[in-house]
Structures are given as C-alpha cells and as structure tokens.
PAZAPA-4460 file (N, C-alpha, C; in steps of 0.05 Angstrom, whole numbers, plus 32768, in hexadecimal, padded with zeros to 4 digits):
% residues 167
    n_x    n_y    n_z   ca_x   ca_y   ca_z    c_x    c_y    c_z   seq   type   mol
   7A7B   7FA9   81F2   7A69   7FA6   81FE   7A6B   7F89   820E     1      X     A
   7A80   7F78   8203   7A80   7F65   8213   7A8F   7F64   8235     2      X     A
   7AA4   7F77   8232   7AAF   7F80   824B   7A9C   7F8D   825B     3      X     A
   7A8A   7FA0   8253   7A7A   7FAD   8266   7A65   7F96   8270     4      X     A
   7A5B   7F85   8262   7A48   7F6E   8269   7A59   7F64   8284     5      X     A
   7A70   7F5F   8281   7A80   7F50   8297   7A83   7F60   82B3     6      X     A
   7A86   7F7E   82AD   7A87   7F8E   82C9   7A6E   7F8E   82D2     7      X     A
   7A59   7F90   82BD   7A3A   7F91   82CD   7A38   7F7C   82DC     8      X     A
   7A3D   7F62   82D3   7A34   7F4A   82DA   7A42   7F4B   82F5     9      X     A
   7A5F   7F4E   82F8   7A6C   7F4E   830F   7A64   7F5E   8326    10      X     A
   7A63   7F7B   831E   7A5C   7F8D   8335   7A3C   7F7A   8342    11      X     A
   7A28   7F77   8331   7A13   7F70   833F   7A12   7F4E   834B    12      X     A
   7A2B   7F42   8344   7A2D   7F2A   8351   7A3B   7F2B   836D    13      X     A
   7A4C   7F47   8370   7A51   7F49   838D   7A3E   7F4E   839A    14      X     A
   7A24   7F5D   8393   7A10   7F66   839F   79FC   7F4D   83A6    15      X     A
   79FF   7F38   839C   79F1   7F1E   839F   79F4   7F19   83B7    16      X     A
   7A08   7F14   83C5   7A14   7F0B   83DA   79FC   7F19   83F7    17      X     A
   79F7   7F34   83ED   79EA   7F44   8403   79C8   7F47   83FB    18      X     A
   79BF   7F38   83E9   79A5   7F3B   83DC   798F   7F35   83F3    19      X     A
   7997   7F20   8404   7980   7F18   8416   7983   7F34   842B    20      X     A
   7997   7F3D   8437   799B   7F50   8443   798B   7F68   843A    21      X     A
   7995   7F6F   8424   798A   7F88   8412   796C   7F86   8419    22      X     A
   795E   7F6E   840E   7942   7F6B   840D   7935   7F6E   842B    23      X     A
   7945   7F66   8439   7938   7F67   8456   7939   7F83   8464    24      X     A
   794C   7F94   845B   7955   7FAD   846B   7948   7FC6   845B    25      X     A
   7948   7FC2   843C   793F   7FDA   8434   791F   7FDF   8428    26      X     A
   7917   7FF5   842F   7900   7FFF   8424   7900   8008   840A    27      X     A
   78F8   7FF9   83F5   78FB   8005   83DA   78EF   8023   83D3    28      X     A
   78DD   8028   83E6   78D0   8045   83DC   78E9   805A   83EB    29      X     A
   78F9   8057   83FC   790B   8067   83FD   791F   806E   83EB    30      X     A
   7929   8057   83DB   793B   805C   83C7   7935   8066   83AB    31      X     A
   791B   8059   83A5   7917   805E   8386   7913   807D   837E    32      X     A
   790D   808B   8390   790D   80AE   8383   7925   80B3   8379    33      X     A
   793D   80A7   838D   795B   80AE   837F   795D   809D   8365    34      X     A
   795A   8085   8366   795E   8073   834E   7950   807E   8338    35      X     A
   7936   808E   8339   7929   8096   8320   7938   80AD   8317    36      X     A
   7941   80BE   832C   794E   80D8   8325   7967   80D2   8317    37      X     A
   7977   80BF   831D   798A   80B5   830C   7985   80A5   82F2    38      X     A
   796E   809E   82EC   7967   8097   82D4   796E   807B   82CF    39      X     A
   796B   806A   82E4   7975   804D   82E4   7959   8041   82E5    40      X     A
   7943   804D   82F2   7927   8039   82F0   7914   8053   82E6    41      X     A
   78FE   8049   82DA   78EC   8059   82CD   78D4   8064   82E4    42      X     A
   78C8   806E   82DB   78A6   8074   82E6   789D   8058   82E3    43      X     A
   789B   804B   82CF   788C   8030   82CD   789C   801F   82DE    44      X     A
   78B2   8019   82E4   78C0   8005   82F2   78BB   800A   8311    45      X     A
   78B6   8027   8319   78AD   802D   8336   788E   8028   8335    46      X     A
   7880   802B   8323   7863   8029   8327   7860   8008   8329    47      X     A
   7871   7FF5   831D   7869   7FDB   831B   7872   7FCF   8337    48      X     A
   7888   7FDF   8346   7894   7FD5   8360   787E   7FDD   8376    49      X     A
   7874   7FF5   8372   785E   7FF7   838C   783D   7FF5   8387    50      X     A
   783C   7FEB   836C   7823   7FE5   8368   7816   7FC8   8367    51      X     A
   7826   7FB9   8377   7824   7F9A   8373   7805   7F94   8383    52      X     A
   77F1   7F84   8378   77D7   7F85   8382   77DC   7F73   839A    53      X     A
   77F4   7F62   83A3   77F3   7F58   83BB   7801   7F6A   83D2    54      X     A
   7806   7F80   83CD   7815   7F91   83E3   7803   7F99   83F8    55      X     A
   77E7   7F99   83F3   77D4   7F9C   840C   77D4   7F80   841D    56      X     A
   77DA   7F73   8416   77D1   7F57   8426   77EE   7F52   8431    57      X     A
   7802   7F51   841F   7818   7F49   8433   782E   7F5D   842A    58      X     A
   782C   7F72   843B   783F   7F8E   8439   785B   7F87   843C    59      X     A
   7863   7F77   844E   787F   7F6E   8455   788E   7F5A   843D    60      X     A
   7877   7F44   8436   787E   7F39   8420   7887   7F48   8403    61      X     A
   7870   7F5A   8402   7874   7F6B   83E9   788B   7F7A   83E6    62      X     A
   788F   7F8B   83FE   78AB   7F9A   8404   78C0   7F88   83FA    63      X     A
   78C9   7F72   8404   78DD   7F60   83F8   78E2   7F57   83DB    64      X     A
   78C4   7F4D   83D4   78C1   7F4F   83B6   78C5   7F65   83A4    65      X     A
   78C0   7F7A   83B1   78C3   7F95   83A3   78E3   7F9C   839D    66      X     A
   78EF   7F9B   83B8   790C   7F98   83B3   791D   7F88   83A1    67      X     A
   7913   7F71   83A8   791F   7F5F   8390   7919   7F61   8373    68      X     A
   78FE   7F6F   836E   78FC   7F71   8353   790E   7F8D   834B    69      X     A
   790D   7FA0   8361   791C   7FB7   8359   793D   7FB0   8356    70      X     A
   7946   7F9D   8364   795F   7F97   835E   7963   7F86   8348    71      X     A
   794D   7F79   833A   794F   7F6C   8320   7950   7F7B   830D    72      X     A
   793F   7F95   8310   793A   7FAF   82FC   7958   7FB7   82F8    73      X     A
   7963   7FBC   830E   7979   7FD0   8314   7993   7FC0   8303    74      X     A
   798F   7FA7   8308   79A6   7F94   82FB   79A7   7F95   82DD    75      X     A
   7991   7F98   82CE   798E   7F9E   82B8   799B   7FB7   82AA    76      X     A
   79A1   7FCC   82BA   79AC   7FE5   82B8   79C7   7FE4   82B9    77      X     A
   79D5   7FCF   82C0   79F6   7FC7   82C1   7A00   7FD8   82D8    78      X     A
   7A19   7FE4   82D7   7A28   7FF2   82E5   7A1B   800D   82EF    79      X     A
   7A0B   801C   82E0   7A01   8034   82E2   79E7   8030   82F9    80      X     A
   79DC   8019   82FA   79C4   8010   830D   79D2   8007   8323    81      X     A
   79EA   7FFD   8322   79F6   7FF7   8337   7A01   800C   834A    82      X     A
   7A0A   801B   833E   7A1B   802E   8347   79FE   8041   8356    83      X     A
   79ED   804C   8346   79D2   8058   8352   79CB   804C   836A    84      X     A
   79C6   8030   8368   79C1   8021   8381   79CF   8023   839C    85      X     A
   79E9   8022   8391   79FA   8024   83AA   79FA   8040   83B9    86      X     A
   79F8   8055   83A5   79F3   8074   83AA   79DA   8076   83BA    87      X     A
   79C8   806B   83B5   79AC   806E   83C4   79AA   8060   83DE    88      X     A
   79BD   8047   83DE   79C4   803B   83FC   79D5   804F   840A    89      X     A
   79EA   8060   83FF   79FB   806F   840C   79EA   8088   8419    90      X     A
   79D3   808E   8409   79C1   80A4   8417   79AE   809B   8428    91      X     A
   79A4   808A   8424   798B   807E   8439   7994   8063   844B    92      X     A
   79AA   8057   8447   79AB   8041   8455   79CF   8040   845A    93      X     A
   79DF   8053   8466   79FA   8055   8465   7A03   803C   8474    94      X     A
   79FA   8035   848B   7A05   801F   8498   7A02   8004   8482    95      X     A
   79EE   8001   8475   79EE   7FEB   8460   79FF   7FEE   8449    96      X     A
   7A06   8009   8442   7A1E   800D   842F   7A35   8004   8433    97      X     A
   7A3C   8011   844D   7A59   800C   8457   7A5C   7FF1   845B    98      X     A
   7A4A   7FDE   8464   7A4B   7FC0   8465   7A53   7FB4   844A    99      X     A
   7A48   7FBA   8439   7A40   7FB3   841D   7A5D   7FB7   8410   100      X     A
   7A66   7FD3   8411   7A7B   7FD9   8401   7A97   7FDB   8411   101      X     A
   7A94   7FDD   842C   7AAD   7FE0   843D   7AB5   7FFD   843F   102      X     A
   7AA9   8013   842D   7AB1   802E   842D   7AA0   803F   843E   103      X     A
   7AA7   8054   8448   7A98   8067   8456   7A87   8075   8441   104      X     A
   7A71   807D   8447   7A5C   808B   8436   7A65   80A7   8436   105      X     A
   7A67   80AC   841C   7A71   80CC   841A   7A5A   80DF   8404   106      X     A
   7A45   80D1   83FE   7A2D   80DE   83EE   7A38   80EF   83D7   107      X     A
   7A45   80E2   83C8   7A4C   80F2   83AE   7A3A   80F3   8396   108      X     A
   7A25   80E4   8396   7A0F   80E6   8384   7A1C   80E1   8363   109      X     A
   7A2F   80DA   835C   7A3A   80DB   8343   7A24   80D3   8331   110      X     A
   7A18   80BD   832F   7A04   80B2   8319   79F1   80CD   8316   111      X     A
   79E0   80D8   832A   79D0   80EB   832D   79D9   8106   831E   112      X     A
   79FA   8110   8322   7A01   8123   8319   7A07   811E   82F7   113      X     A
   7A0F   8104   82F7   7A18   8101   82D8   79FD   8102   82C9   114      X     A
   79EB   80F7   82D1   79CF   80F0   82C3   79C1   810B   82C2   115      X     A
   79BE   811B   82DA   79A9   812E   82D9   79B5   814F   82DF   116      X     A
   79CE   814C   82E3   79DD   8163   82E6   79D8   816E   8305   117      X     A
   79E7   8180   830C   79E5   818F   8325   79CA   8198   8328   118      X     A
   79BC   81A1   8315   799C   81A5   831D   798B   818D   8323   119      X     A
   7997   8177   8319   7986   815F   831F   798B   8157   833D   120      X     A
   79A6   815E   8346   79A8   8158   8364   799A   8168   8375   121      X     A
   7999   8180   836C   798C   8195   837B   796E   818D   837B   122      X     A
   7961   8188   8368   7946   817B   8365   7943   8165   8375   123      X     A
   7953   8153   8375   794E   813D   8384   794D   8142   83A4   124      X     A
   7961   8154   83AC   7966   8158   83CB   794D   8168   83D4   125      X     A
   7943   817C   83BF   792E   8186   83C2   790D   8173   83CB   126      X     A
   790F   8164   83BE   78F7   8153   83B7   78FA   8140   83D6   127      X     A
   7916   8134   83D7   7916   8125   83EE   7913   8138   840D   128      X     A
   791F   8153   8409   7918   8163   8423   78F8   8168   8421   129      X     A
   78E6   8166   8410   78C8   8169   8416   78BC   8154   841C   130      X     A
   78C9   813A   8410   78BD   8122   841E   78C1   8121   8436   131      X     A
   78D8   8129   8442   78E2   8124   8463   78CD   8137   846E   132      X     A
   78C9   814D   8463   78B8   8164   8471   789F   8159   8475   133      X     A
   7893   814E   845C   7879   8140   8460   7876   812B   8475   134      X     A
   788C   811C   8474   788A   8105   848A   788F   8112   84A8   135      X     A
   789A   8125   84AC   789F   812F   84C5   7880   813B   84CD   136      X     A
   7874   814D   84BA   785D   815E   84BF   7846   8142   84C9   137      X     A
   784B   8129   84BA   7835   8114   84C5   783B   810C   84DB   138      X     A
   7851   8107   84E2   785A   80FA   84F7   7851   810F   8513   139      X     A
   7852   812A   850C   784E   8140   851F   782F   813F   8524   140      X     A
   781E   8136   850C   7802   8138   8514   77FD   811C   8521   141      X     A
   780A   8109   851C   7805   80EE   8530   780E   80F4   8547   142      X     A
   781A   80FB   8550   7823   8100   8564   7813   8114   857B   143      X     A
   780E   812A   8569   77F6   813F   8576   77DB   812D   857D   144      X     A
   77D5   811D   8568   77B6   810C   856E   77BF   80F6   8580   145      X     A
   77D5   80EC   8582   77D7   80DC   859D   77D5   80EB   85B5   146      X     A
   77E6   8104   85B3   77E6   8112   85CD   77C5   811B   85D9   147      X     A
   77B3   811E   85C1   779A   8123   85C6   7787   8110   85D0   148      X     A
   778E   80F9   85C9   7783   80E2   85D3   778B   80DA   85F1   149      X     A
   77A8   80DE   85F9   77B0   80D9   860C   77A4   80EE   8621   150      X     A
   77A0   8105   861D   7791   811E   862D   7775   8115   8630   151      X     A
   776D   810D   861E   774C   8108   8622   7749   80ED   8632   152      X     A
   7760   80D8   8634   775D   80C2   8643   775E   80C9   8661   153      X     A
   7775   80DC   8665   777F   80E7   867E   7763   80F5   868B   154      X     A
   7756   8104   867A   7740   8115   8685   7726   8100   868E   155      X     A
   771F   80EF   867C   770E   80D6   8681   7717   80C9   86A3   156      X     A
   772A   80C4   86A3   7737   80B2   86BB   7734   80C3   86D1   157      X     A
   7741   80DC   86CB   773D   80F0   86E2   771B   80F0   86EC   158      X     A
   770B   80F5   86D9   76F0   80F7   86E1   76E3   80DE   86ED   159      X     A
   76EC   80C5   86E9   76E5   80AB   86F1   76E7   80A9   870C   160      X     A
   7706   80B0   8710   7712   80B1   872A   7701   80C7   873E   161      X     A
   76FC   80E1   8735   76F0   80F1   8745   76D0   80E6   874D   162      X     A
   76C3   80DA   8737   76A8   80D2   873D   76A7   80BA   8753   163      X     A
   76BF   80A8   874C   76C1   8092   8760   76CC   809C   877F   164      X     A
   76DA   80B2   877C   76E1   80BA   8799   76C5   80C8   87A7   165      X     A
   76B2   80D7   8792   769B   80E5   87A0   768B   80D3   87AB   166      X     A
   768A   80B7   87A5   7676   809E   87AB   767F   8093   87C3   167      X     A
***
C-alpha cells in the first residue's frame, strides 16, 4: 500500500501545477456524470458540489469552489480518480487534456470500461447524448423566442413609421 500511496501522490502532484487553470476553465457539471459512472465520486459527492447555499449569490465563485472540492474528492480516490478525471477532460476539454498531458486525446474510457463494462460505456454515452439533445432543444426554443420578439419589434417599428409618414 505504501508504493500505491506514493504513485497516488505523484500523479496528483503533477496536476497541482495546473490547478488554477483547471478551476478557471472547467465547469464541474460537465464532467461529474462521467466521474460518477466511473464510480470515483458518489451521488452524495455530486450533491454536495452543486447544492452549495452560496451558489445563487456567487455563481462563478461557487463553480470555482465546486471544482476545487471535486479535485480534492478525486484526489482521495488515488490513481483511479486521477485517470477518470483525465479521461473526463479528454472527453469534454480535449485542448486542456492535451496541454496537461502532452498527449493527443484518444477517448479510450479505460476506467469506465473497467468499472462498468461495455454496457456502462453505452449507458454513459446514451445519457450524454440525451443531455446534449435537451440542451439543443432548449437552445432552439430560445432562438425561436428571440426571433418572435424580433419580428414583433419590426412590426411595431413599421407601424410607427407608417403612422409618422401618414401625419
């Protein structure tokens, strides 16, 4: 166990140089589904990260604190947490992954496959697909609403110009 602890500490020590960059760049809500699927964080860990009472007042600060807490939680899981974290970066932040590791992203998902098998990977990918589809639908609705408002404003402006020209 002594050797394992040294390896755990070493891999996390390497990430420590990038901690501020990670905290500034990463949205924890994008990577926690993968980390939960890999079983390196629990539902309770995720709940604690996102139900901070200060999050409504200080959203940005809360996001930074949440990622810092997430990194601390993952560090306690050793190499498995480190590997899952890097794989989550590879999936959602490939440029950051490459900057930290010096490697091209290849999306192998080794921890997920080891932990949950091929069906776990399929389940994760399906849930991510569903999440992205919901986000796309929400964006489409937002754009449709913006178009409706813009059309309404054009109609009002046109009527005002006609009334002005009539007088």
